C-alpha positions as CSV (number, residue, x, y, z in Angstrom):
1,X,-0.2,0.0,0.0
2,X,2.5,2.4,1.0
3,X,6.3,2.7,1.9
4,X,5.6,4.2,5.3
5,X,2.5,3.4,7.6
6,X,0.9,3.6,10.9
7,X,3.4,1.3,12.8
8,X,0.7,0.1,15.4
9,X,-2.0,-0.7,12.7
10,X,0.2,-1.8,9.8
11,X,2.5,-4.8,9.2
12,X,5.0,-5.2,6.6
13,X,6.8,-8.3,5.5
14,X,9.6,-8.2,2.8
15,X,9.0,-10.9,0.0
16,X,11.9,-10.3,-2.3
17,X,14.3,-7.6,-3.7
18,X,16.7,-6.8,-6.3
19,X,18.6,-4.1,-8.4
20,X,16.2,-1.3,-8.3
21,X,13.2,-2.8,-6.9
22,X,11.7,-4.5,-3.7
23,X,8.3,-6.0,-2.9
24,X,6.5,-6.5,0.4
25,X,3.2,-7.7,1.8
26,X,1.6,-4.8,3.7
27,X,-1.3,-5.7,6.0
28,X,-3.4,-2.9,7.5
29,X,-5.8,-3.1,10.1
30,X,-7.2,0.4,10.3
31,X,-11.0,1.2,10.3
32,X,-13.4,3.9,10.1
33,X,-12.7,5.2,13.6
34,X,-8.9,5.4,13.2
35,X,-7.2,8.6,12.6
36,X,-5.7,9.2,9.0
37,X,-2.1,10.2,9.0
38,X,0.0,11.7,6.2
39,X,2.7,9.6,4.6
40,X,5.1,9.6,1.7
41,X,6.3,7.3,-1.0
42,X,10.1,7.0,-0.9
43,X,10.2,5.0,-4.3
44,X,7.7,4.9,-7.1
45,X,5.0,2.4,-5.9
46,X,2.9,0.1,-7.6
47,X,0.7,-2.0,-5.4
48,X,-1.7,-4.8,-6.1
49,X,-4.9,-5.0,-3.9
50,X,-5.6,-8.4,-2.8
51,X,-8.4,-7.9,-0.1
52,X,-10.2,-5.1,1.8
53,X,-10.9,-1.6,0.4
54,X,-9.6,1.9,1.2
55,X,-9.4,5.4,-0.3
56,X,-6.2,7.2,-1.5
57,X,-5.6,10.6,-1.7
58,X,-2.8,12.8,-2.9
59,X,-2.5,16.1,-5.0
60,X,-4.0,14.2,-8.1
61,X,-7.3,13.6,-6.1
62,X,-9.0,10.9,-4.4
63,X,-9.8,7.2,-5.5
64,X,-11.2,4.1,-4.0
65,X,-9.2,1.0,-4.2
66,X,-10.7,-2.4,-4.3
67,X,-9.3,-5.9,-4.6
68,X,-7.8,-6.5,-8.2
69,X,-7.0,-2.9,-8.7
70,X,-3.3,-1.5,-8.8
71,X,-2.5,1.5,-6.7
72,X,-0.2,3.9,-8.5
73,X,2.0,6.3,-6.3
74,X,4.8,8.7,-7.5
75,X,8.0,9.1,-5.7
76,X,8.2,11.5,-3.0
77,X,4.5,12.1,-3.1
78,X,2.6,12.8,0.1
79,X,-0.7,11.0,0.6
80,X,-3.3,9.8,2.9
81,X,-5.1,6.4,3.1
82,X,-8.6,6.1,4.7
83,X,-10.7,3.2,5.7
84,X,-14.1,4.9,5.8
85,X,-16.0,1.8,4.2
86,X,-14.5,-1.1,6.2
87,X,-11.8,-2.4,8.3
88,X,-8.5,-3.5,7.0
89,X,-6.8,-4.3,3.7
90,X,-3.9,-6.5,2.2
91,X,-1.7,-5.3,-0.7
92,X,1.5,-6.6,-2.2
93,X,3.5,-3.2,-2.9
94,X,6.2,-3.1,-5.5
95,X,8.7,-0.2,-4.9
96,X,10.8,1.0,-7.9
97,X,13.6,3.4,-8.2
98,X,12.9,5.9,-11.1
99,X,15.9,4.7,-13.2
100,X,13.9,1.1,-13.1
101,X,10.7,2.8,-14.5
102,X,12.6,4.5,-17.1
103,X,14.3,1.2,-18.3
104,X,10.8,-0.2,-18.5
105,X,9.3,3.0,-20.1
106,X,11.9,2.7,-23.0
107,X,10.7,-0.5,-24.2
108,X,6.9,0.3,-24.2
109,X,5.7,2.0,-27.7
110,X,3.9,5.2,-27.1
111,X,5.1,5.6,-23.4
112,X,7.3,8.6,-23.1
113,X,6.5,9.5,-19.3
114,X,6.9,7.6,-16.1
115,X,4.4,9.8,-14.1
116,X,1.3,8.6,-12.7
117,X,-1.5,11.1,-13.6
118,X,-3.9,8.8,-12.1
119,X,-3.8,6.7,-9.0
120,X,-5.4,3.6,-10.1
121,X,-5.7,0.8,-12.5
122,X,-9.2,-0.9,-12.0
123,X,-9.6,-4.5,-11.7
124,X,-9.4,-5.2,-15.3
125,X,-9.7,-8.7,-16.8
126,X,-6.3,-8.5,-18.5
127,X,-4.5,-7.7,-15.0
128,X,-6.1,-11.0,-13.6
129,X,-3.1,-13.4,-14.4
130,X,-0.7,-10.7,-13.1
131,X,-2.6,-10.4,-9.8
132,X,-2.6,-14.2,-9.7
133,X,1.3,-14.4,-9.8
134,X,1.5,-11.6,-7.2
135,X,-0.6,-13.8,-4.9
136,X,1.6,-16.8,-5.6
137,X,4.6,-14.7,-4.6
138,X,3.1,-13.8,-1.3
139,X,2.6,-17.5,-0.7
140,X,6.1,-18.2,-1.6
141,X,8.5,-15.2,-0.9
142,X,11.8,-15.0,-2.6
143,X,10.4,-17.0,-5.6
144,X,12.8,-17.2,-8.5
145,X,10.3,-15.3,-10.7
146,X,10.0,-12.3,-8.6
147,X,12.3,-9.9,-10.7
148,X,10.3,-10.9,-13.8
149,X,7.1,-10.1,-11.8
150,X,8.5,-6.8,-10.9
151,X,9.2,-6.0,-14.4
152,X,5.7,-7.0,-15.4
153,X,4.2,-4.9,-12.5
154,X,6.2,-1.9,-13.8
155,X,5.2,-2.4,-17.3
156,X,1.4,-3.0,-16.5
157,X,1.3,0.1,-14.7
158,X,3.1,2.5,-17.3
159,X,1.3,0.9,-20.5
160,X,-2.1,1.0,-18.5
161,X,-1.8,4.7,-17.6
162,X,-0.1,5.9,-20.8
163,X,-1.7,3.3,-23.2
164,X,1.5,1.8,-24.6
165,X,0.9,-0.7,-27.7
166,X,2.5,-4.0,-28.6
167,X,5.2,-3.8,-31.4
168,X,5.2,-6.3,-34.2
169,X,7.6,-9.3,-34.1
170,X,10.9,-8.5,-36.2
171,X,13.5,-10.6,-37.8
172,X,16.0,-9.4,-35.4
173,X,13.9,-10.0,-32.4
174,X,13.3,-13.6,-33.5
175,X,17.0,-14.0,-34.1
176,X,17.9,-12.5,-30.6
177,X,15.5,-14.9,-28.9
178,X,16.8,-17.9,-30.7
179,X,20.1,-16.9,-29.3
180,X,18.6,-16.5,-25.8
181,X,17.1,-20.0,-26.3
182,X,20.4,-21.7,-27.0
183,X,22.1,-19.9,-24.3
184,X,19.2,-21.2,-21.8
185,X,19.8,-24.6,-22.9
186,X,23.6,-24.5,-22.3
187,X,23.0,-23.1,-18.9
188,X,19.5,-24.8,-18.1
189,X,20.3,-25.9,-14.4
190,X,22.3,-23.0,-13.2
191,X,21.1,-20.2,-11.1
192,X,20.3,-17.6,-13.7
193,X,18.5,-14.2,-13.9
194,X,17.1,-11.8,-16.4
195,X,20.3,-9.8,-16.1
196,X,22.5,-12.8,-17.6
197,X,20.3,-12.9,-20.6
198,X,19.8,-9.4,-21.2
199,X,23.4,-8.5,-21.0
200,X,24.5,-11.4,-23.1
201,X,22.0,-10.1,-25.9
202,X,23.0,-6.3,-25.4
203,X,19.3,-5.5,-24.2
204,X,17.6,-4.1,-21.1
205,X,15.9,-6.4,-18.8
206,X,12.5,-5.4,-19.6
207,X,13.0,-5.3,-23.2
208,X,14.3,-8.9,-23.0
209,X,11.4,-9.9,-20.9
210,X,8.7,-8.5,-23.3
211,X,10.6,-9.6,-26.5
212,X,10.9,-13.1,-25.1
213,X,7.3,-13.3,-24.1
214,X,6.2,-11.8,-27.5
215,X,8.4,-14.1,-29.7
216,X,8.2,-17.5,-27.5
217,X,4.7,-17.0,-26.1
218,X,5.7,-17.4,-22.4
219,X,8.1,-15.8,-20.0
220,X,11.8,-16.6,-19.6
221,X,11.0,-18.0,-16.0
222,X,8.2,-20.1,-17.2
223,X,10.2,-21.5,-20.1
224,X,13.2,-22.4,-18.0
225,X,10.9,-24.0,-15.2
226,X,9.3,-26.1,-18.0
227,X,12.4,-27.3,-19.5
228,X,13.8,-28.2,-16.1
229,X,10.8,-30.2,-15.2
230,X,10.9,-31.9,-18.6
231,X,14.5,-32.9,-17.9
232,X,13.6,-34.1,-14.4
233,X,10.9,-36.4,-16.0
234,X,13.3,-37.7,-18.4
235,X,15.6,-38.7,-15.5
236,X,12.8,-40.3,-13.6
237,X,12.0,-42.5,-16.4
238,X,15.5,-43.4,-17.1
239,X,17.7,-43.1,-13.9
240,X,17.4,-44.8,-10.6
241,X,18.7,-41.7,-8.8
242,X,17.0,-40.6,-5.5
243,X,14.1,-37.9,-6.4
244,X,16.0,-35.4,-4.2
245,X,19.3,-35.8,-6.2
246,X,17.4,-35.6,-9.6
247,X,15.5,-32.3,-8.2
248,X,19.0,-30.6,-7.2
249,X,20.7,-31.8,-10.6
250,X,17.8,-30.2,-12.6
251,X,18.2,-26.7,-10.8
252,X,15.8,-27.0,-8.0
253,X,17.2,-25.9,-4.7
254,X,14.4,-27.1,-2.7
255,X,12.7,-30.6,-2.8
256,X,9.3,-29.6,-1.6
257,X,9.1,-26.9,-4.4
258,X,10.2,-29.6,-7.0
259,X,7.4,-31.8,-6.0
260,X,4.8,-29.2,-6.0
261,X,6.0,-27.8,-9.3
262,X,6.2,-31.3,-10.9
263,X,2.8,-32.2,-9.6
264,X,1.3,-29.1,-11.0
265,X,2.7,-29.6,-14.5
266,X,2.2,-33.6,-14.8
267,X,-0.7,-34.1,-12.5
268,X,1.2,-36.6,-10.5
269,X,4.1,-36.7,-8.0
270,X,7.6,-37.5,-9.3
271,X,7.4,-41.1,-7.5
272,X,4.1,-41.8,-9.1
273,X,5.3,-40.4,-12.4
274,X,8.4,-42.7,-12.1
275,X,6.1,-45.8,-11.0
276,X,3.8,-45.2,-13.8
277,X,6.8,-44.7,-16.5
278,X,8.7,-47.6,-15.1
279,X,6.4,-50.6,-14.3
280,X,9.0,-52.4,-12.2
281,X,9.1,-49.3,-9.7
282,X,7.5,-49.9,-6.2
283,X,6.0,-46.2,-6.4
284,X,7.6,-45.6,-3.0
285,X,8.9,-42.0,-2.8
286,X,12.7,-42.3,-2.7
287,X,13.7,-38.7,-1.5
């Protein structure tokens, strides 16, 4: 919701952070009878409202925020939040340095400004997948896709306010993303970030993210996750290694995360998948 808050009524929990950005879960317990305090954004703020409703007021006017909406706050802007219509709210607040927003804006067609003339993007249908991914980050803090999600949040805020448009795919973009895919395959199980690929291709992080999604059809993180799970499934079918060893060898640092991701993609646990693929297996989980 905000960078600063009423300490006794607000709880903040850091979920992830990186170069030029950070994200926190903000839970506010204020109600109609609680006083309203003046606050200030230290960085640019883009917050997803997950539950509750509240009013937000600054020099640009007043607006009601509801679940599914994005709250947009400019750096150094003074504001007040009120709960005249109910008690409490829960937001996931992304805070960005101005340079981060400028990097994102450079890749958005028709976007030449990084200010927010309006405070809110309403709960639009096109924002639903983004809000769902924000909710997932709150459930699994520090997730590998947090940087990618931060870039998507910044892009959604700027394009939604300034009506950016999607550029057509060019031959150069296709070639660069083919190069990126080859690089991913050679370093599939290594800890990687968007910076690694963007720098290798001479692109900005947001430019790389948007171009990859446009050309390949999914995000870099989703692509790498899928390839790692496919690699793990192949090893489950052909190798007799412990499931934990396969998980770590395929780039997963946490066994429980691997089991959860594998089940979500293949519909069964790794041990059940192995038992089905190898009839001689007992089906007992070997971790």
